[in-house]
Structures are given as structure tokens and as C-alpha cells.
C-alpha positions as CSV (number, residue, x, y, z in Angstrom):
1,M,5.7,-8.8,-13.6
2,P,6.3,-12.1,-11.6
3,G,8.3,-14.3,-13.5
4,S,10.4,-11.7,-15.3
5,G,12.7,-11.4,-12.2
6,D,11.7,-7.8,-11.4
7,V,9.2,-8.7,-8.8
8,I,9.9,-11.8,-6.4
9,P,6.7,-13.2,-4.9
10,K,7.4,-13.9,-1.1
11,P,5.4,-15.5,1.5
12,D,3.3,-13.4,4.1
13,I,4.9,-10.6,6.1
14,A,5.5,-11.4,9.8
15,R,6.8,-8.0,10.7
16,F,8.6,-4.9,9.8
17,D,11.8,-3.7,11.3
18,G,12.9,-0.5,9.6
19,H,13.5,-1.3,6.0
20,T,14.0,-4.9,6.9
21,V,10.9,-7.1,6.1
22,H,10.6,-10.4,8.1
23,F,8.6,-13.2,6.5
24,T,6.8,-16.0,7.8
25,D,9.1,-18.6,6.4
26,G,11.9,-17.2,8.6
27,T,13.5,-15.2,5.9
28,C,14.1,-11.4,5.7
29,D,15.5,-8.8,3.5
30,D,15.8,-4.9,3.2
31,F,13.4,-3.3,0.8
32,D,12.7,0.2,-0.4
33,I,9.1,-0.6,-1.4
34,V,6.7,-3.4,-0.6
35,I,3.7,-4.3,-2.8
36,Y,1.2,-6.3,-0.6
37,A,-1.5,-8.2,-2.9
38,T,-4.4,-9.0,-0.4
39,G,-7.1,-10.0,-3.1
40,Y,-10.7,-9.2,-2.0
41,N,-10.0,-9.2,1.8
42,I,-8.3,-6.1,2.9
43,T,-5.8,-7.4,5.7
44,F,-2.6,-5.8,7.4
45,P,-1.6,-8.7,9.4
46,F,1.9,-7.2,9.6
47,F,0.5,-3.8,11.2
48,D,-0.8,-3.4,14.8
49,P,-4.6,-3.1,14.3
50,E,-4.4,0.2,16.5
51,F,-2.1,1.6,13.7
52,L,-3.9,0.2,10.6
53,S,-6.9,-2.1,10.0
54,A,-10.1,-2.4,7.9
55,P,-13.1,-3.2,10.0
56,G,-15.8,-4.6,7.8
57,N,-13.5,-5.2,4.9
58,R,-13.4,-1.2,4.6
59,I,-10.6,1.3,4.5
60,D,-11.2,5.0,3.1
61,P,-7.9,6.6,1.9
62,Y,-7.7,9.9,0.5
63,K,-8.1,9.7,-3.3
64,R,-8.2,5.6,-2.4
65,M,-4.3,6.0,-1.8
66,F,-3.2,8.0,1.3
67,L,-4.3,7.9,4.8
68,P,-3.6,11.2,6.8
69,G,-0.8,11.0,9.2
70,I,0.8,8.1,7.4
71,D,2.9,9.8,4.9
72,D,5.0,6.9,3.9
73,L,2.4,4.4,2.9
74,V,0.5,4.5,-0.5
75,F,-2.3,2.3,-1.6
76,A,-2.1,1.6,-5.0
77,G,-5.4,-0.5,-6.0
78,F,-8.2,0.2,-3.4
79,A,-10.6,0.8,-6.0
80,Q,-13.0,-1.2,-8.5
81,S,-11.9,-0.3,-12.0
82,T,-13.7,-1.6,-15.2
83,P,-12.8,-3.4,-17.2
84,T,-9.2,-3.8,-16.1
85,L,-7.1,-2.7,-12.8
86,F,-3.8,-2.3,-14.5
87,P,-4.2,1.1,-16.5
88,F,-5.8,2.4,-13.2
89,V,-3.0,1.2,-11.2
90,E,-0.5,2.8,-13.7
91,S,-2.3,6.2,-13.5
92,R,-2.2,6.1,-9.7
93,R,1.4,5.2,-9.6
94,G,2.2,8.7,-11.5
95,W,0.0,10.9,-9.4
96,S,1.5,9.1,-6.2
97,G,5.1,9.9,-7.4
98,R,4.2,13.4,-8.2
99,T,2.7,14.1,-4.8
100,R,5.8,12.7,-3.2
101,S,8.5,14.4,-5.3
102,D,6.8,17.9,-5.3
103,G,6.3,17.6,-1.4
104,T,2.4,18.0,-1.4
105,G,1.7,14.4,0.0
106,C,-1.6,13.9,1.6
107,P,-3.9,16.8,3.0
108,T,-4.9,16.9,6.6
109,R,-7.7,14.7,7.6
110,S,-10.2,17.4,7.5
111,G,-8.6,18.2,3.9
112,C,-9.2,14.6,2.7
113,A,-13.0,14.8,3.9
114,R,-13.8,17.6,1.5
């Protein structure tokens, strides 16, 4: 939670260079994980639009979490939940971790469509 010291909010991401994240304020640091909170507009200004974009504010990851062919990127909160998002995201965290640890990951593009 922000304020606890466990999560440190940073400004917008300018670019990635391996594990190094460069921010728009000129600072940079190495990270194992990045949580990018966009609010209601789905944007990825730090990715080349040819790699990943959300035309019409829409993106359709498998199980609302994985995009085929991008094995090291997980979307944790791309769904409408009622009444609160936190239990939903927490359940997705566990499922995401299991798919990574057991090596199953995301199925092929055709497998996701089924």
C-alpha cells in the first residue's frame, strides 16, 4: 500500500531498458516488477504502439491477464469487479503466480480464443 513504504509511487515511465525503468522526471532504477495504474484510460506510453496498444480503449488479454506471445507481462486488474477490485486482483495474483511457477503460462493465440 502507498504510505507503508512497501510501494513507492513514481512519475510516468519514459522507457524501459532491461530491468532499468527510466521515469519522466529523469530518475531511473532497477525493478523486478512494475505496477502501472492507468485509471480508466488504457494507455501504455512506455511501449511502442506496434508492440502493445489499446485502440478504442480496449484490450483483450486471455483471462483478462495474458497476451499470447508476451510471456513476461501480466495484467492484474483489467476487469470490472463488483463491489470492490481488491479481492478480485488478489485472486488473479495467485492464479498468475501458479501459471508462472508451473510453467503453463498463457496458451497460444488460438488457445486463448477458445
